[in-house]
Backbone as CSV, one residue per row, in Angstrom:
resi,resn,N_x,N_y,N_z,CA_x,CA_y,CA_z,C_x,C_y,C_z
1,MET,-24.520,59.190,-61.544,-25.297,59.297,-60.312,-24.550,58.594,-59.182
2,LYS,-24.439,59.256,-58.055,-23.763,58.640,-56.922,-24.724,57.699,-56.205
3,GLU,-24.134,56.660,-55.606,-24.919,55.712,-54.800,-25.356,56.450,-53.541
4,GLN,-26.607,56.335,-53.210,-27.070,57.006,-52.007,-28.161,56.186,-51.335
5,LYS,-28.297,56.394,-50.047,-29.358,55.747,-49.274,-30.545,56.693,-49.235
6,GLY,-31.708,56.158,-49.532,-32.904,56.984,-49.473,-33.361,57.208,-48.041
7,PHE,-33.977,58.348,-47.814,-34.604,58.659,-46.534,-35.630,59.759,-46.770
8,THR,-36.523,59.904,-45.813,-37.516,60.980,-45.871,-37.290,61.930,-44.711
9,ALA,-37.135,63.202,-45.041,-37.104,64.271,-44.045,-38.484,64.917,-44.075
10,TRP,-39.191,64.808,-42.967,-40.579,65.258,-42.888,-40.636,66.562,-42.112
11,PHE,-40.851,67.669,-42.822,-40.955,68.993,-42.213,-42.411,69.201,-41.807
12,THR,-42.664,69.409,-40.525,-44.013,69.632,-40.028,-44.048,70.940,-39.257
13,GLY,-45.194,71.585,-39.288,-45.370,72.846,-38.577,-46.582,73.574,-39.105
14,LEU,-46.917,74.666,-38.468,-48.082,75.463,-38.848,-47.959,75.986,-40.282
15,PRO,-49.083,76.321,-40.901,-49.012,76.969,-42.209,-48.178,78.263,-42.117
16,CYS,-47.318,78.468,-43.086,-46.487,79.677,-43.199,-45.363,79.759,-42.166
17,CYS,-44.946,78.615,-41.621,-43.872,78.617,-40.614,-42.485,78.549,-41.250
18,GLY,-42.395,78.251,-42.555,-41.101,78.204,-43.220,-40.690,76.835,-43.736
19,LYS,-41.557,75.849,-43.649,-41.236,74.478,-44.083,-40.749,74.451,-45.533
20,THR,-41.541,75.011,-46.419,-41.240,74.969,-47.854,-39.981,75.762,-48.182
21,THR,-39.840,76.924,-47.599,-38.671,77.771,-47.852,-37.380,77.039,-47.505
22,VAL,-37.342,76.438,-46.323,-36.135,75.732,-45.877,-35.896,74.492,-46.745
23,ALA,-36.934,73.697,-46.959,-36.779,72.454,-47.729,-36.353,72.730,-49.168
24,ASP,-36.885,73.768,-49.778,-36.475,74.109,-51.153,-34.992,74.443,-51.206
25,ARG,-34.497,75.187,-50.222,-33.092,75.569,-50.164,-32.215,74.334,-49.946
26,VAL,-32.660,73.442,-49.042,-31.921,72.198,-48.796,-31.879,71.360,-50.063
27,ALA,-33.002,71.275,-50.770,-33.060,70.505,-52.024,-32.048,71.042,-53.031
28,ASP,-31.967,72.356,-53.162,-31.003,72.967,-54.095,-29.574,72.562,-53.744
29,ILE,-29.235,72.597,-52.458,-27.880,72.243,-52.019,-27.587,70.777,-52.331
30,LEU,-28.513,69.886,-51.972,-28.298,68.458,-52.191,-28.203,68.131,-53.681
31,GLU,-29.071,68.726,-54.480,-29.027,68.482,-55.926,-27.712,68.985,-56.521
32,SER,-27.210,70.106,-56.031,-25.940,70.642,-56.552,-24.769,69.718,-56.216
33,LYS,-24.945,68.870,-55.201,-23.909,67.896,-54.811,-24.140,66.536,-55.473
34,GLY,-25.145,66.455,-56.362,-25.373,65.220,-57.113,-26.323,64.224,-56.474
35,TYR,-26.996,64.613,-55.409,-27.964,63.713,-54.779,-29.292,63.741,-55.540
36,ARG,-29.976,62.595,-55.549,-31.325,62.507,-56.122,-32.310,62.925,-55.036
37,VAL,-33.065,63.976,-55.321,-33.962,64.565,-54.331,-35.339,64.764,-54.954
38,GLU,-36.365,64.464,-54.189,-37.744,64.786,-54.590,-38.364,65.640,-53.499
39,ARG,-39.097,66.655,-53.929,-39.840,67.513,-53.008,-41.310,67.114,-53.060
40,LEU,-41.870,66.807,-51.927,-43.309,66.584,-51.806,-43.834,67.714,-50.929
41,ASP,-44.665,68.562,-51.504,-45.141,69.748,-50.801,-46.663,69.744,-50.742
42,GLY,-47.203,70.144,-49.611,-48.643,70.135,-49.397,-49.439,70.823,-50.486
43,ASP,-49.052,72.032,-50.865,-49.809,72.769,-51.880,-49.796,72.052,-53.223
44,ILE,-48.652,71.516,-53.604,-48.525,70.849,-54.907,-49.268,69.523,-54.906
45,VAL,-49.108,68.741,-53.847,-49.766,67.435,-53.763,-51.282,67.584,-53.790
46,ARG,-51.795,68.612,-53.141,-53.248,68.813,-53.095,-53.815,69.240,-54.448
47,LYS,-52.984,69.703,-55.349,-53.460,70.035,-56.696,-53.558,68.805,-57.584
48,GLY,-52.870,67.730,-57.219,-52.858,66.544,-58.061,-53.298,65.297,-57.328
49,LEU,-52.383,64.738,-56.570,-52.583,63.448,-55.913,-53.775,63.413,-54.964
50,THR,-54.045,64.514,-54.289,-55.114,64.501,-53.283,-56.134,65.620,-53.506
51,SER,-56.352,65.981,-54.748,-57.278,67.078,-55.058,-58.719,66.752,-54.658
52,ASP,-59.015,65.485,-54.434,-60.369,65.067,-54.048,-60.637,65.216,-52.555
53,LEU,-59.643,65.616,-51.785,-59.782,65.654,-50.330,-59.989,67.064,-49.801
54,GLY,-60.735,67.145,-48.703,-60.936,68.413,-48.012,-60.006,68.522,-46.822
55,PHE,-60.476,69.179,-45.763,-59.623,69.447,-44.617,-60.203,68.949,-43.299
56,THR,-61.104,67.970,-43.371,-61.550,67.340,-42.135,-60.380,66.520,-41.589
57,LYS,-60.473,66.072,-40.354,-59.409,65.241,-39.795,-59.218,63.984,-40.640
58,GLU,-60.310,63.371,-41.071,-60.244,62.150,-41.876,-59.544,62.416,-43.212
59,ASP,-59.912,63.524,-43.854,-59.290,63.862,-45.149,-57.818,64.212,-44.985
60,ARG,-57.475,64.922,-43.912,-56.064,65.253,-43.673,-55.250,63.977,-43.460
61,ASP,-55.814,63.049,-42.686,-55.116,61.781,-42.454,-54.952,60.999,-43.753
62,LEU,-55.990,60.979,-44.597,-55.908,60.274,-45.878,-54.887,60.949,-46.799
63,ASN,-54.840,62.272,-46.771,-53.850,63.024,-47.543,-52.438,62.559,-47.163
64,ILE,-52.156,62.522,-45.868,-50.830,62.127,-45.400,-50.583,60.639,-45.651
65,GLU,-51.606,59.823,-45.564,-51.464,58.395,-45.868,-51.011,58.193,-47.319
66,ARG,-51.604,58.937,-48.246,-51.214,58.825,-49.663,-49.786,59.324,-49.879
67,VAL,-49.462,60.437,-49.263,-48.120,60.996,-49.394,-47.094,60.038,-48.794
68,THR,-47.445,59.416,-47.683,-46.562,58.443,-47.041,-46.234,57.310,-48.006
69,PHE,-47.239,56.829,-48.726,-47.033,55.752,-49.691,-46.010,56.172,-50.755
70,VAL,-46.162,57.372,-51.288,-45.238,57.875,-52.306,-43.842,58.049,-51.722
71,ALA,-43.754,58.643,-50.537,-42.452,58.865,-49.897,-41.756,57.544,-49.614
72,LYS,-42.515,56.539,-49.190,-41.945,55.221,-48.906,-41.357,54.607,-50.174
73,LEU,-42.072,54.701,-51.293,-41.565,54.171,-52.564,-40.280,54.872,-52.990
74,LEU,-40.269,56.181,-52.898,-39.079,56.942,-53.280,-37.899,56.608,-52.364
75,THR,-38.150,56.574,-51.056,-37.108,56.267,-50.080,-36.516,54.893,-50.352
76,ARG,-37.377,53.933,-50.583,-36.958,52.556,-50.853,-36.085,52.474,-52.111
77,ASN,-36.260,53.419,-53.021,-35.506,53.430,-54.271,-34.347,54.422,-54.263
78,GLY,-33.858,54.744,-53.073,-32.633,55.529,-52.948,-32.770,57.014,-53.204
79,VAL,-33.953,57.560,-53.015,-34.176,58.989,-53.233,-34.290,59.680,-51.873
80,ILE,-33.752,60.878,-51.790,-33.939,61.712,-50.608,-35.248,62.465,-50.817
81,VAL,-36.193,62.265,-49.903,-37.501,62.902,-49.992,-37.563,64.012,-48.949
82,LEU,-37.854,65.210,-49.411,-38.065,66.339,-48.510,-39.551,66.658,-48.573
83,ALA,-40.276,66.255,-47.532,-41.734,66.392,-47.483,-42.106,67.554,-46.576
84,THR,-42.941,68.451,-47.090,-43.357,69.620,-46.312,-44.876,69.630,-46.210
85,PHE,-45.358,69.217,-45.042,-46.790,69.123,-44.794,-47.088,69.586,-43.377
86,VAL,-48.163,70.344,-43.212,-48.586,70.729,-41.875,-48.689,69.467,-41.024
87,SER,-49.323,68.439,-41.554,-49.500,67.147,-40.868,-49.684,67.351,-39.360
88,PRO,-50.844,67.893,-38.980,-51.024,68.363,-37.605,-51.184,67.292,-36.534
89,TYR,-51.364,66.034,-36.922,-51.698,65.026,-35.914,-50.535,64.073,-35.650
90,ARG,-50.137,63.977,-34.378,-49.011,63.131,-33.970,-49.183,61.684,-34.390
91,GLU,-50.359,61.142,-34.184,-50.584,59.724,-34.471,-50.314,59.413,-35.946
92,ARG,-50.769,60.286,-36.850,-50.546,60.048,-38.284,-49.064,60.197,-38.626
93,ARG,-48.377,61.173,-38.012,-46.935,61.320,-38.267,-46.183,60.086,-37.776
94,GLN,-46.598,59.516,-36.645,-45.950,58.309,-36.123,-46.152,57.137,-37.079
95,LYS,-47.355,57.001,-37.617,-47.613,55.932,-38.593,-46.734,56.125,-39.832
96,THR,-46.570,57.364,-40.255,-45.710,57.667,-41.400,-44.274,57.246,-41.100
97,ARG,-43.787,57.589,-39.917,-42.433,57.207,-39.490,-42.271,55.686,-39.565
98,GLU,-43.240,54.965,-39.016,-43.161,53.499,-38.979,-43.194,52.893,-40.379
99,GLU,-44.024,53.448,-41.258,-44.140,52.907,-42.615,-42.893,53.157,-43.452
100,ILE,-42.304,54.334,-43.319,-41.155,54.696,-44.153,-39.864,54.100,-43.604
101,GLY,-39.693,54.124,-42.304,-38.475,53.579,-41.705,-37.359,54.598,-41.616
102,ASP,-36.714,54.918,-42.732,-35.651,55.928,-42.737,-36.318,57.304,-42.774
103,PHE,-36.557,57.850,-41.600,-37.446,59.002,-41.432,-36.840,59.960,-40.426
104,ILE,-36.826,61.228,-40.776,-36.340,62.281,-39.889,-37.469,63.292,-39.742
105,GLU,-37.939,63.469,-38.520,-38.982,64.471,-38.282,-38.322,65.795,-37.948
106,ILE,-38.696,66.823,-38.709,-38.154,68.164,-38.510,-39.314,69.085,-38.148
107,TYR,-39.320,69.520,-36.906,-40.371,70.421,-36.442,-39.960,71.847,-36.764
108,THR,-40.705,72.466,-37.650,-40.455,73.845,-38.061,-41.345,74.714,-37.170
109,LYS,-40.763,75.137,-36.081,-41.496,75.812,-35.007,-41.559,77.315,-35.256
110,CYS,-42.768,77.860,-35.094,-42.946,79.297,-35.275,-44.285,79.690,-34.642
111,PRO,-44.338,80.781,-33.887,-45.599,81.194,-33.284,-46.648,81.564,-34.340
112,VAL,-47.910,81.332,-34.004,-49.005,81.633,-34.929,-48.949,83.090,-35.397
113,LYS,-48.661,84.011,-34.483,-48.676,85.434,-34.875,-47.628,85.729,-35.962
114,VAL,-46.488,85.071,-35.901,-45.450,85.262,-36.920,-45.885,84.609,-38.232
115,CYS,-46.482,83.427,-38.134,-47.000,82.761,-39.336,-48.042,83.637,-40.021
116,MET,-48.886,84.292,-39.235,-49.914,85.178,-39.794,-49.273,86.354,-40.549
117,GLU,-48.190,86.874,-39.991,-47.490,87.992,-40.638,-46.866,87.566,-41.965
118,ARG,-46.467,86.300,-42.070,-45.817,85.777,-43.277,-46.811,85.308,-44.336
119,ASP,-48.069,85.264,-44.004,-49.099,84.655,-44.842,-49.446,85.540,-46.038
120,VAL,-48.757,85.322,-47.157,-48.991,86.136,-48.355,-50.307,85.798,-49.051
121,LYS,-50.864,84.603,-48.798,-52.124,84.198,-49.437,-53.357,84.647,-48.649
122,GLY,-53.164,85.150,-47.442,-54.296,85.600,-46.628,-55.143,84.481,-46.048
123,MET,-54.557,83.295,-45.913,-55.329,82.141,-45.416,-55.752,82.313,-43.961
124,TYR,-54.871,82.826,-43.127,-55.213,83.009,-41.716,-56.374,84.000,-41.570
125,GLN,-56.321,85.099,-42.324,-57.410,86.087,-42.248,-58.733,85.475,-42.682
126,LYS,-58.685,84.665,-43.749,-59.910,83.994,-44.204,-60.415,83.024,-43.150
127,ALA,-59.497,82.319,-42.500,-59.893,81.379,-41.449,-60.505,82.133,-40.268
128,LEU,-59.891,83.233,-39.875,-60.419,84.032,-38.771,-61.787,84.609,-39.100
129,ALA,-62.017,84.904,-40.389,-63.310,85.444,-40.834,-64.348,84.339,-41.048
130,GLY,-63.932,83.074,-40.862,-64.860,81.966,-41.029,-65.008,81.476,-42.464
131,GLU,-64.192,82.021,-43.379,-64.276,81.618,-44.789,-63.582,80.290,-45.051
132,ILE,-62.601,79.937,-44.228,-61.917,78.639,-44.327,-62.162,77.910,-43.011
133,LYS,-62.720,76.733,-43.099,-62.992,75.924,-41.902,-61.860,74.927,-41.669
134,ASN,-61.694,74.493,-40.420,-60.690,73.490,-40.034,-59.272,73.930,-40.389
135,PHE,-58.967,75.195,-40.187,-57.642,75.707,-40.518,-56.714,75.536,-39.314
136,THR,-55.623,74.821,-39.526,-54.679,74.531,-38.447,-54.122,75.827,-37.867
137,GLY,-54.180,75.927,-36.558,-53.678,77.106,-35.864,-54.763,78.119,-35.570
138,VAL,-55.938,77.958,-36.212,-57.055,78.871,-35.957,-58.199,78.093,-35.309
139,ASP,-58.836,77.208,-36.063,-59.943,76.430,-35.485,-59.714,74.918,-35.575
140,ASP,-58.480,74.515,-35.838,-58.117,73.114,-35.820,-56.751,73.031,-35.129
141,PRO,-56.548,72.016,-34.292,-55.312,71.966,-33.495,-54.085,71.542,-34.292
142,TYR,-52.925,71.939,-33.794,-51.650,71.418,-34.271,-50.989,70.746,-33.076
143,GLU,-50.707,69.465,-33.217,-50.067,68.708,-32.145,-48.562,68.708,-32.378
144,GLU,-47.849,69.473,-31.554,-46.395,69.584,-31.706,-45.729,68.222,-31.546
145,PRO,-44.675,67.967,-32.317,-43.935,66.717,-32.137,-43.361,66.631,-30.724
146,LEU,-43.356,65.432,-30.170,-42.840,65.234,-28.813,-41.334,65.010,-28.812
147,ASP,-40.810,64.367,-29.850,-39.386,64.028,-29.875,-38.838,64.045,-31.309
148,PRO,-38.906,65.204,-31.985,-38.397,65.252,-33.362,-36.874,65.144,-33.384
149,GLU,-36.339,64.692,-34.496,-34.884,64.636,-34.644,-34.269,66.031,-34.690
150,LEU,-35.066,67.011,-35.136,-34.539,68.373,-35.291,-35.663,69.377,-35.097
151,ILE,-35.360,70.480,-34.418,-36.298,71.589,-34.280,-35.664,72.814,-34.927
152,LEU,-36.398,73.423,-35.844,-35.987,74.690,-36.444,-36.851,75.780,-35.830
153,ASP,-36.237,76.808,-35.278,-36.978,77.926,-34.700,-36.951,79.055,-35.727
154,THR,-37.914,79.027,-36.639,-37.853,79.960,-37.771,-38.230,81.390,-37.398
155,GLU,-38.692,81.608,-36.179,-38.887,82.982,-35.727,-37.534,83.606,-35.398
156,MET,-36.626,82.808,-34.803,-35.361,83.329,-34.311,-34.182,83.086,-35.262
157,GLU,-34.273,82.039,-36.106,-33.176,81.689,-37.008,-33.399,82.300,-38.387
158,THR,-32.303,82.615,-39.061,-32.417,82.992,-40.467,-32.687,81.719,-41.269
159,VAL,-33.127,81.885,-42.495,-33.339,80.731,-43.366,-32.035,79.952,-43.491
160,GLU,-30.914,80.641,-43.677,-29.627,79.971,-43.835,-29.237,79.186,-42.589
161,GLU,-29.511,79.727,-41.409,-29.213,78.993,-40.173,-30.037,77.708,-40.094
162,SER,-31.313,77.793,-40.461,-32.168,76.596,-40.453,-31.675,75.581,-41.479
163,VAL,-31.326,76.050,-42.667,-30.813,75.169,-43.726,-29.544,74.472,-43.241
164,ASP,-28.637,75.216,-42.628,-27.398,74.634,-42.097,-27.700,73.530,-41.094
165,LYS,-28.656,73.776,-40.196,-29.004,72.772,-39.186,-29.509,71.491,-39.848
166,VAL,-30.319,71.629,-40.898,-30.866,70.459,-41.592,-29.740,69.666,-42.265
167,VAL,-28.903,70.357,-43.023,-27.810,69.679,-43.730,-26.881,68.989,-42.729
168,HIS,-26.554,69.669,-41.641,-25.670,69.068,-40.633,-26.324,67.843,-39.982
169,LYS,-27.628,67.879,-39.774,-28.329,66.724,-39.202,-28.254,65.538,-40.166
170,PHE,-28.431,65.790,-41.466,-28.323,64.717,-42.458,-26.921,64.110,-42.435
171,GLU,-25.897,64.971,-42.306,-24.510,64.490,-42.224,-24.296,63.686,-40.945
172,GLU,-24.759,64.234,-39.843,-24.592,63.589,-38.533,-25.229,62.192,-38.517
173,LEU,-26.361,62.036,-39.182,-27.061,60.754,-39.231,-26.492,59.812,-40.295
174,GLY,-25.514,60.316,-41.066,-24.850,59.479,-42.061,-25.605,59.305,-43.376
175,TYR,-26.600,60.140,-43.607,-27.367,60.040,-44.854,-26.675,60.715,-46.029
176,ILE,-25.897,61.759,-45.733,-25.132,62.424,-46.787,-23.694,62.575,-46.305
177,ASN,-22.796,62.755,-47.252,-21.374,62.944,-46.919,-21.160,64.338,-46.372
178,LYS,-20.248,64.431,-45.419,-19.890,65.747,-44.886,-19.194,66.544,-45.987
179,SER,-19.617,67.795,-46.109,-18.972,68.649,-47.117,-19.225,70.106,-46.764
180,ASN,-18.381,70.929,-47.264,-18.575,72.359,-47.110,-19.371,72.823,-48.324
181,TYR,-20.634,73.125,-48.139,-21.500,73.441,-49.282,-21.673,74.934,-49.512
182,HIS,-21.062,75.770,-48.698,-21.229,77.230,-48.884,-20.361,77.743,-49.998
């Protein structure tokens, strides 16, 4: 195992904007280079760690608070954490940044209409029909990051272009060694 500095890359954005797709690809690249990587994903975490929580503002904040605790422990122990959460509220994301320290906010930007087109689970349609309450982008707000370290425009960029931007940002910040990974 190579010596590495832990950090958390926090992918935030609307549901179905591409957070998980990009982070999974980045994880594959980093793991192939021998880095220790953990993926924390909203859908997976809600099945285990936070299965007791709903989608009120309070529950969403508690969800992210718990995930922050896990990410902080992993980061402190030299693991690269790729966290993919809607995390719609700026104040909670700022608290996460402060608690973790080595933190990179990645805004995965995509218009709601494009996210709706990508929605294979039909969540947006259910939210529009009133079957899902407090759904971010429909009847609950998403507060865009004011100063993220990186913005991915997943409407205009290919997945590979977004992945390249993430890897290059990690290199630029000195978290990973520069390498040609293609």
